Steps between C-alpha positions, in 0.01 A plus 500: 500500500205421727449157672194444274724538194745245643204275586394508134856413386517216751153368404608496133824317592307252713272422209794452261689279742194280561445470127863394444481251789179348361675439168761273659371392839203404700392641837577266787160432664668415830705819535382856438730704269684189389526383140626175353663493162349251256705248316497593128190395314535200274766334712497131427440252782793296625588220265812327370680791343677509169794737463275762329233469769770537767599826330132608501474413868815704575359794302170472689680487838708805403182692391331403831801616705499833315131544559540398865760771554279756313203398717707557811605849394145597403359358823745698713425821318124439528543466876692831513225673300223359730692621802535846353124509432437399861731785616295745293182382674661540854664836418854349532574525131818695413649463848825310553443181706838555670487864613139607427605803298357570152657312212605750227236533231760427226554160658130433520459602134770254405357223728152575651535187712813629674492441877832663593732794430787380281738512799263284707419250227594148621780341300417193298693190615791429271 
């Protein structure tokens, strides 16, 4: 697969990620590439709460926390995709950031934003 084919895949993924982010978050005008999850539409303003409205508030907070987590995952992936597109423009695409050797095409097909060989991929903190 040629870098232009990977570029097209990445551009499509970037578009999809931005669409998903727009559905649940707003761009942060103060920080590039940062999004802020919106509190669910129709959330009532603070007032003395009955038991049922306390339940509604709890449901809204839970929904917000779910969307906040989703926004974070989408935002991180969007950054990975943008970095991959930058690597294509600078002819560094497909090269491991650790050793500089080519990343296997099978890995790039599975994840076009991959920055490392599997053996050099940094471990996620536990």
